[in-house]
N, C-alpha and C positions, 0 to 999 in steps of 0.2 A: 444386746442385739442392735446398739443404737447403730452401730459401722455397715449392718444391712441395710439398713434404712426401712426396716418394721414397723408399724404400726403396732399397737397393742394387743390386735386381736389376731393379727398375723404373728405376731412374737407368741403368743399363747398354741396358735396352730402349731406352730415350727417346735415348741417345747414337746406337744403331747406328741410328735413322730419321733423325735429324738431319743422319748422315751420308751417308747414300742421299740422304736430300733436296740435298743440299749439293752432292751428287756429279751430279745431275740438272740443277740449278741450272747448276751449270758447263758442262756439258755443251749447256748451251740457250745460256749464254751466246756460247760460244765458235762455235754455230750462226749467232747474227746477228752476231757479229764477222764470221763468213766470207762473209755476205752484202753487206756492207759492203765488204768489200776485195775480192771479183768485181764490184762496182759502178765502184771504184775502177781494177781492171784493164781491165776490159771496155767502161767507157763514158767515162772520162774521159782520154781519149787526146789533146785536143785542149786548144789553150790557151784559146778562149771558147766560150763558148753563149751560143746564143740564151733568151731567158727561157722559151719554148715546150719548149726544150729542158732546163735544169734542171727546171721544171715535170713530166716526162716522167720523167725519171730519180731524182727526189722520189717522184711515183708509185706508179712499179713498185717502187722499197725498202720503199714504206710499205705494199701489200701483203704485200710476200714478210715484214717484219718483221711486221706484225700478226699473218700467219698462224701464223709460229713463237710469236710468245706465246700467241696463243689455244689451239694447241695443246699448249702446255707449260701451260695453266692448267688444260683440259680434263684433261689426264694425270696434274695434282696430286690435282683433284678424284677420279678415281676410283683411285687408288692411297690417298686416304684413307679410302674408303670398302673398298678389301678390307682395310686395316688394321682398320676395324673391325669386318669382318664377322671376322677372325679372335679380334678381343675378345669379340664376344658368341657365337661359339659357344663357347670358353672358359668362358662365363658358361654358356649353356643349360645345360651337361653337370652344373652343378651345381645346376640351376634356380635359376639368378640372373638378377634380371632389373636390367641397367644403364641409366641415365640418364642425357643430357647437356643441359648448358646453352648453346645457342649462342649468347646473347649474350657468355660469357664469351672466346667466338673473338674481341670485339673490343676488350677489355680491354686498354688501350692501358698499363697500368702492368705486366701480365704480360706482354705483348707486348717489352716493354722488357727484363724481365728475361731472357727467351729468348733475345731479340738479345744480353744482357750475357754471358750462360753462354755463346753462339755464340762470344765473341770471344776469353773469358778461356779458362773452367773447359774448355769443349769442346776447346779447342786440346790442354790437358794430359791431357785424359783420352781425346782420339784419343792420344797418341802411348803413355798405358800400356798402350790397349789394341788394338795393332796386332798384335800374336803373338797374340792373344787369338781363338779360334774364336769364329766366328759360331752360338751355340746358337738352337734354334726356340722358338717360345713356351713358357713352361711354364705347368702350370695353375697355379692358386691354392694356396700353402703348405698341407701336411698337415695342420698343427693347424687353421687355419682351416676347412678342409673337415670335418674331421672334428667341431668344434665347430658349425658352422652342422648340418650332419647329426644330431648328437644334439641338437641345440635340434628342429628340425622333427620327429624319432622322438617326442621325448616330449611335444610340442605335439599331434601323432596319437596318441600313445598314451594322452593326460589327453581326447582329445576322443572317444574310442573306447569307455574308462572311462565318460564321462558317457552315453553312448550306450546301453552296458550297465545303469548302472544305469535309466536311462528304459525300457527296455524290459520289465528286473524289475518296476517299477511298475506299467507299462502291464498285464503279464501278470496281475501278480495282481489287478490292477483288471478285467482280463478275467472270473479264476476266480472273483473275485466276486460280480458281476453274473450268471454262470451259475449259482451257487450260489442266487443270490437267487430267481431266473428259475424254480429248478427245486422251490424252496420255498414259489413261487406258484402253481406250476401243480400240486403235488401239494396245499396247500390248495385250490384251486379242482376239484379231483379229487374230494377228501373232500367240499366242502360240497355239492357235486351228488350225489353218493353217496348222503348222509344224504337229501337233497331227492328223489330218488327213491325211496329205501329206504319213506319215508313216503306219497308218492303209491300205491310198489306195496302198501303195507300198508291205502291206502284203500278200492284200487282190488280186493285180495284181498278184503275186509270185505263189499264191497258186492256182488261175485260171489256169496260164501259165502251171502251171506242169500239172494240171489234164489237161487243151486242148492237152499237149504232149502226155498223157498217153492215152485219146483218140484214138489220130491221131497213136500212134504205135499199140493200140489194131484194129483200121481198116486197119493198113497196115498187120496187121499179120493176118486179118479176109481174106484179097484180097488174098496174097500168101495161106493161107489153104482151101482156096476156088478153084483155081487151081490147089493147089498139089491134092487136098482132100476133093472130095464133101462130104463124109459122115460126116467130121467135120464140115462141116457148123454149122449145128445144135448148137453144142458147142461154137463155135465161134458169133454165135447171142445171145445165152445167157450170153456168157461173157462179149458182149458189150452194153445188156440190163445190167448188173449189174453192168457193168463202168457206166453207166447213172445213175443209181438209185445211183450208190455212189456218183457221180457229184452232183444229186441232194441234199443229206447227206451232205455231205461237206459244197456246198452252204448254206446251214440250217446251220448248223454249225457254217461257217463264218460271217453269221447274227447275229446268238446269241453272236460268240464271239465279235462282231461289239458294240452291244449292251450292251454287257458285259464293254467292253471298255470304252465305252462313259460313264457307270453310277461309275467302277472306275477311271475315269478323273473327272468326279465332286466329287468325295469323296476327291478329291487330295489336299493337302495343298496349291500349287500353285494357284490351281480353288477357292477355297474356298478364299483367301488372295484377289485374285484379285477382287471376286465379292463381297466381304468385305468393297474395296478400292471403288469399284464403288458406292457401296449403301450408303457409309458417301458423299462421292462427291455428289452424286443425293439431301440429304438432306443438304449439305451447301446451295449448288445450291436453293432450296428454301426456305431457311431462308431468302439467301440475297435477293432475289427474293421477300420474304415478308417485309424484309426492307427497300427496295428501294420503292414497293408501299406506304408504311408509308411516307416515305418521299415527294414522286411524286405521290397522286393520281390520279391526272388530267393523266397522261402519258402515 
């Protein structure tokens, strides 16, 4: 079996299967021979037969022989399937995937080599292994299994290291994006705070000015009241007008404050800051999605 590339163990298994197939073939041939013998003994009892009688005997014999041959072919196919099942089961235990080339089953050269082996080497091996107990199909040799498992473990370890490195890179990018976002938010708050302080200072100055005006009017009113009772009505009207002016100015201040906020939102600094925050938020969302893709369970 050297031309088939079998080692000693697989050669022994092949011989066992050929021995099994030969015994089944011999048994079926004996069955076919018995069919002919039965026909001879049961039907060929007269010296002459008509054409119809001969045809009837041959048709009956054909049916019997056809049934025996068909049964043997079906049984052989099913037996081969069971043999493949054993081989595939052993391969799957070690995460192997076996492949077969159906076209090689009709390779005349290989078939002739098998026939030659059965006529010569097989008989010699049959005599040598007569007293050898029939072992069960053994798994792949331990050395090959260990090597395959070690290679698979090394590959998985390498892939795991790559994933860990990728995860560290994504974490670093996420932290950088978060830091940039924090800095941008602080800068925006500082800018809003400065702008608000300026607005409050202007408003406070305006209110103080109005309060001073009101106080001066009150003081004038008191002086005028003590000096001239007749001018009290005019002073009261001035006071009312001053209050109305104060309310009007406060309303204008509120409108100015709203207008100032609107103008500030339209400034380039505000738009740039808002655009930076929007981009950073999108980057953080993208990084979180990528992190969830690599670590869905965390």
